[in-house]
C-alpha positions as CSV (number, residue, x, y, z in Angstrom):
1,M,-0.2,0.0,0.0
2,T,1.6,3.2,-1.0
3,N,1.7,6.4,1.6
4,N,-1.1,8.1,-0.4
5,E,-3.7,4.9,-0.2
6,L,-2.6,4.5,3.1
7,R,-3.7,8.3,4.1
8,R,-6.6,8.1,1.8
9,E,-7.9,4.6,4.3
10,L,-7.0,7.2,7.2
11,I,-9.3,10.1,6.4
12,I,-11.7,7.1,5.2
13,K,-11.9,5.5,8.9
14,D,-12.2,9.3,10.5
15,V,-14.8,10.4,7.9
16,I,-16.8,7.1,9.0
17,A,-16.1,8.0,12.8
18,I,-17.0,11.8,12.6
19,F,-20.2,11.0,10.5
20,I,-21.1,8.3,12.9
21,D,-20.5,10.8,16.0
22,V,-22.4,13.7,14.6
23,I,-25.7,11.7,13.4
24,G,-26.2,9.7,16.7
25,F,-28.9,8.0,16.0
26,L,-27.6,4.9,14.3
27,T,-28.0,1.3,16.5
28,E,-24.4,-0.7,17.3
29,D,-25.6,-2.8,14.2
30,E,-26.2,0.3,11.5
31,K,-23.1,1.9,12.8
32,K,-20.9,-1.4,11.9
33,M,-22.8,-1.2,8.5
34,V,-20.8,2.6,8.1
35,N,-18.5,1.8,4.9
36,K,-16.2,3.5,2.3
37,N,-19.4,2.9,0.1
38,T,-22.3,4.2,2.5
39,H,-24.7,7.1,0.9
40,M,-24.3,9.7,3.6
41,I,-28.1,10.5,3.1
42,K,-29.6,7.5,1.6
43,D,-28.5,4.9,3.3
44,F,-29.7,6.1,6.5
45,N,-32.4,8.6,6.0
46,V,-30.4,11.5,7.0
47,D,-32.1,14.8,6.3
48,G,-30.4,18.1,5.6
49,D,-29.5,19.5,8.8
50,D,-27.8,16.6,10.1
51,A,-25.8,16.3,6.9
52,T,-24.9,20.2,7.4
53,E,-23.5,19.0,11.1
54,V,-21.6,16.7,9.4
55,D,-20.2,18.7,7.0
56,M,-19.1,21.1,9.1
57,A,-17.8,19.2,11.3
58,L,-15.5,17.2,9.1
59,E,-14.6,21.0,7.5
60,K,-13.3,21.6,11.3
61,Y,-11.8,18.1,12.0
62,F,-9.7,18.6,8.6
63,S,-9.3,22.4,8.9
64,V,-10.6,22.9,4.8
65,K,-13.2,24.5,3.4
66,I,-15.3,22.8,1.1
67,S,-17.6,24.6,-1.1
68,V,-21.4,23.6,-1.5
69,E,-20.5,22.3,-5.0
70,D,-18.0,20.1,-4.1
71,W,-20.4,18.9,-1.3
72,G,-22.7,18.5,-3.7
73,Q,-20.7,15.9,-5.9
74,A,-19.6,13.7,-3.0
75,V,-22.7,11.4,-1.5
76,L,-20.6,8.1,-0.7
77,I,-18.1,8.7,2.2
78,H,-15.1,7.6,0.2
79,E,-15.9,10.6,-2.7
80,I,-16.0,12.9,0.8
81,A,-12.6,11.7,1.9
82,D,-11.6,12.2,-1.9
83,V,-12.7,15.8,-1.4
84,I,-11.2,16.3,1.7
85,I,-7.6,14.8,0.4
86,K,-8.5,17.5,-2.4
87,K,-8.8,20.2,-0.3
88,M,-5.6,19.6,2.0
89,D,-3.4,19.5,-1.0
90,E,-4.6,22.4,-2.1
91,N,-4.0,24.4,1.3
92,P,-1.0,22.8,2.7
């Protein structure tokens, strides 16, 4: 595994942990189901307000600012991680 692949996997794990923490209503079984292919909104019926809270928590945690357009392009956990990586690389 390359450094970039390892970095991406670690960021995906952080995104999952933050998603689970911020959403707060997932059962233990549902928490185990969250993975890099999870659709943040559709898979767990997350409403817009909760999604915004997750977005804000991710921006704060990773110290990035992500545009509405970029958030609109990223719905799966691994896509969100890729947007975060892109923004981190733009502003080291």
